[in-house]
C-alpha positions in Angstrom: 43.6 186.9 136.6 42.7 190.5 135.7 43.0 193.1 138.4 41.0 196.3 137.8 43.5 198.9 138.8 45.6 201.3 136.8 49.1 200.2 135.9 50.6 203.6 136.4 49.4 207.1 137.3 47.5 208.7 134.5 47.0 212.2 133.3 43.6 212.4 135.0 45.2 212.2 138.4 47.6 215.1 138.0 46.6 218.7 138.1 48.0 220.5 135.0 50.8 222.9 136.0 51.9 226.0 134.2 55.4 224.6 133.5 54.1 221.3 132.0 51.5 223.1 129.9 54.1 225.5 128.5 56.5 222.6 127.8 53.8 220.7 125.9 52.8 223.7 123.9 56.5 224.4 123.2 56.8 220.9 121.6 53.6 221.3 119.7 54.6 224.7 118.3 58.0 223.3 117.3 56.4 220.4 115.5 53.9 222.8 113.8 56.7 225.1 112.7 58.7 222.2 111.3 55.7 221.0 109.3 55.1 224.5 108.0 58.7 224.9 106.9 58.8 221.4 105.3 55.5 222.0 103.4 56.6 225.4 102.2 59.9 224.0 100.9 58.1 221.1 99.3 55.6 223.4 97.6 58.4 225.6 96.3 60.2 222.6 95.0 57.1 221.4 93.2 56.8 224.9 91.8 60.3 224.7 90.5 59.5 221.7 88.5 57.3 223.8 86.2 59.4 225.3 83.4 57.5 228.6 83.3 57.4 229.0 87.1 53.9 230.5 86.7 52.6 228.5 89.7 55.5 229.5 91.9 54.8 233.2 91.3 51.1 232.6 91.8 51.8 230.8 95.0 54.1 233.7 96.3 51.6 236.3 95.1 48.8 234.7 97.0 50.9 234.6 100.2 52.0 238.3 100.0 48.5 239.7 99.7 46.6 237.4 102.0 43.8 237.1 99.5 42.0 234.2 101.2 40.9 233.9 104.8 42.4 230.5 105.2 45.8 231.7 104.1 45.6 234.6 106.4 44.6 232.5 109.4 47.4 230.0 108.7 50.0 232.8 108.4 48.7 234.4 111.6 48.7 231.1 113.5 52.2 230.4 112.3 53.3 233.8 113.5 51.8 233.1 116.9 53.5 229.7 117.1 56.8 231.3 116.0 56.6 234.1 118.7 55.6 231.6 121.4 58.4 229.1 120.4 61.0 231.9 120.2 60.0 233.4 123.6 60.0 230.1 125.3 63.3 229.2 123.7 64.8 232.4 125.1 63.4 231.4 128.5 65.0 228.0 128.2 68.4 229.6 127.3 68.2 231.7 130.4 67.6 228.5 132.4 70.6 227.0 130.8 72.7 230.0 132.0 71.4 229.5 135.5 68.9 232.3 135.7 65.3 232.1 137.1 65.6 228.5 138.5 63.7 229.1 141.7 60.1 228.0 141.6 58.6 231.4 142.0 60.8 232.8 139.3 59.9 229.9 137.0 56.2 230.8 137.2 56.9 234.5 136.8 59.2 234.0 133.8 56.5 231.8 132.3 53.8 234.4 132.6 56.2 237.1 131.3 57.1 234.8 128.4 53.4 234.2 127.5 52.6 237.9 127.5 55.8 238.7 125.4 54.8 236.1 122.9 51.2 237.5 122.7 52.5 241.0 122.4 54.9 240.1 119.6 52.3 238.2 117.7 49.6 240.8 118.0 52.0 243.7 117.1 53.3 241.8 114.0 49.8 241.0 112.9 48.7 244.6 113.3 51.9 245.7 111.5 51.2 243.4 108.6 47.6 244.4 108.1 48.2 248.2 108.3 51.4 248.4 106.3 
């Protein structure tokens, strides 16, 4: 016999909270950064297989001058993910030390962390483009 009821509460029942949203994005940014590090190491190893290393230098040259909009957007998105992941990691370290554990301070530290990550990312992007 089939009963038409949910087996357990689903995501559509719960209202998204600031802390759960930041936790999900912290995990997503960590996975994205791990993929970016792995792909850059893999591409550098593939470049090392060439005896002349022409492709390795061409690869590094294209990343330093941001010659293509796709490379520039991937670098900027990686920088944003890094700043967010780093800021949220510092917030988690402060929680481990016993700071900001009251509910009001959790939300306040989350908002401060978000603005710090945005400020770091935007200031680094501006610094890269105007240097």
